[in-house]
C-alpha positions as CSV (number, residue, x, y, z in Angstrom):
1,M,0.0,0.0,0.0
2,S,1.4,3.4,-0.9
3,P,1.5,6.3,1.5
4,S,-1.8,8.1,1.5
5,A,-4.1,10.0,3.8
6,P,-6.3,7.9,6.0
7,R,-9.2,6.6,4.0
8,M,-11.4,6.9,7.0
9,L,-10.9,9.8,9.4
10,H,-13.1,9.5,12.5
11,L,-13.9,12.7,14.5
12,V,-15.3,12.1,17.9
13,S,-16.5,15.1,19.9
14,A,-18.8,15.9,22.8
15,G,-19.7,19.1,20.9
16,T,-18.1,20.1,17.6
17,F,-14.6,20.5,16.3
18,S,-15.6,24.0,15.3
19,S,-12.7,26.3,16.3
20,Q,-10.5,27.8,13.6
21,A,-7.4,26.3,15.2
22,V,-8.8,22.8,15.1
23,Q,-10.0,23.1,11.5
24,A,-6.6,24.5,10.4
25,F,-4.9,21.6,12.3
26,L,-7.1,19.0,10.6
27,D,-6.4,20.6,7.2
28,D,-2.7,20.6,7.6
29,L,-2.7,17.1,9.2
30,Q,-4.6,15.7,6.2
31,D,-2.0,17.2,3.9
32,D,1.0,16.0,5.9
33,L,-0.5,12.5,6.2
34,Q,-0.6,12.3,2.4
35,T,3.1,11.8,2.2
36,R,4.1,10.5,5.6
37,A,1.8,7.7,6.9
38,D,0.1,4.7,5.6
39,L,-2.9,4.7,7.8
40,P,-6.2,3.1,6.6
41,E,-8.0,4.8,9.5
42,L,-7.3,7.5,12.1
43,T,-9.5,8.6,15.0
44,L,-9.3,12.1,16.4
45,V,-11.1,12.5,19.7
46,D,-11.9,16.0,21.1
47,G,-10.3,16.5,24.5
48,R,-13.6,17.4,26.1
49,T,-15.1,14.1,25.2
50,A,-15.4,11.3,27.7
51,L,-13.3,8.3,26.5
52,D,-15.5,5.7,28.1
53,G,-17.5,3.9,25.4
54,I,-15.2,4.8,22.5
55,D,-13.3,2.0,20.8
56,L,-9.8,3.3,21.1
57,T,-8.2,0.2,19.6
58,A,-9.9,0.1,16.2
59,A,-7.6,2.6,14.7
60,P,-4.7,4.8,16.0
61,T,-6.4,7.4,18.2
62,V,-5.2,10.9,18.9
63,L,-6.7,13.0,21.6
64,L,-7.0,16.5,20.2
65,N,-7.3,19.7,22.3
66,A,-6.3,17.7,25.5
67,D,-6.2,19.3,28.9
68,R,-2.6,19.8,30.1
69,A,-3.5,18.7,33.6
70,E,-4.9,15.4,32.4
71,V,-2.9,14.4,29.3
72,M,-0.3,12.3,31.0
73,D,-2.8,10.3,33.0
74,L,-5.0,9.8,29.9
75,L,-2.0,8.4,28.0
76,A,-1.2,6.0,30.8
77,L,-4.9,4.9,31.3
78,H,-6.1,4.5,27.7
79,P,-4.6,3.0,24.5
80,L,-4.1,6.3,22.8
81,A,-1.5,6.8,20.1
82,A,-0.9,10.4,21.0
83,A,-2.4,13.6,22.4
84,V,-2.2,17.2,21.2
85,E,-2.5,19.5,24.2
86,K,-4.8,22.5,23.8
87,Y,-2.2,25.2,24.6
88,A,0.3,23.6,22.1
89,L,-2.5,23.6,19.5
90,F,-3.3,27.2,20.1
91,A,0.4,28.2,20.0
92,W,0.9,26.3,16.7
93,W,-2.1,28.0,15.2
94,K,-1.1,31.5,16.3
95,H,2.3,31.1,14.6
96,R,1.2,28.8,11.8
97,G,3.5,29.1,8.9
98,T,5.6,31.9,10.4
99,R,8.2,30.0,12.3
100,P,9.4,26.4,12.3
101,G,9.2,24.1,15.3
102,A,6.6,22.0,17.0
103,F,6.1,21.7,20.7
104,W,4.7,19.7,22.6
105,L,3.1,16.6,21.2
106,H,2.4,13.9,23.8
107,G,2.9,10.2,23.0
108,H,5.0,7.1,23.5
109,L,8.6,8.1,24.1
110,P,10.1,4.9,22.5
111,V,8.2,5.8,19.3
112,A,9.2,9.5,19.5
113,R,12.9,8.5,19.9
114,R,12.8,6.7,16.6
115,L,11.9,9.9,14.8
116,G,15.5,11.1,14.8
117,P,18.1,13.4,16.4
118,D,15.9,16.5,16.0
119,I,13.5,15.3,18.7
120,V,13.6,17.0,22.1
121,E,11.9,15.5,25.1
122,S,10.3,17.7,27.8
123,P,11.9,17.1,31.2
124,L,8.6,18.2,32.9
125,Y,6.0,16.0,31.2
126,R,7.3,12.5,31.1
127,T,7.1,9.0,32.6
128,D,9.1,6.0,31.5
129,A,6.6,5.2,28.7
130,H,5.0,8.6,27.8
131,G,6.0,12.2,27.5
132,A,5.9,15.4,25.6
133,F,8.3,16.0,22.8
134,G,9.0,18.4,20.0
135,S,11.3,19.4,17.2
136,E,12.8,22.7,16.2
137,Q,13.2,21.5,12.7
138,S,9.6,20.4,12.1
139,P,7.5,22.7,10.0
140,G,4.6,22.5,12.5
141,L,2.6,20.3,14.9
142,P,0.6,18.5,12.2
143,D,3.8,17.5,10.4
144,L,5.3,16.2,13.7
145,L,2.1,14.2,14.4
146,A,2.2,12.7,10.9
147,R,5.9,11.7,11.4
148,Y,5.0,10.2,14.8
149,L,2.0,8.3,13.5
150,A,4.1,6.8,10.6
151,A,6.6,5.6,13.2
152,F,3.8,4.5,15.6
153,T,2.2,2.2,12.9
154,R,5.5,0.6,11.9
155,P,6.7,-2.3,14.0
């Protein structure tokens, strides 16, 4: 299968993914996934949505707009691929296209470490298995997530 955007993009939300920042993120992520990841499906769950009752194992699942105070616990408790914290999402959107770098995506640190030497791990948000990471060389947060998802889906 050649790299392509997910054939099925599931959006799960308690309300709506209506903010301009979220829509811009989804647009850029779709473009970045075109060349980076071979994902038949991807589920994006709004951070305000209760995770109980959602099948988090059917496809790689990313928590979008996650609360900083809860993100590390949610990664430890649920089979999430990654989480995009709401402040990081807003900061990316505010500076979208004007400066390189992407901070802080939350995910599995062993997967993040496979992305290469440009990855910087946060000393504040980390456990042995999960943590926040970023890259000064990444064009933006959607690109970093696409790179991460490509590594996450490879054995």
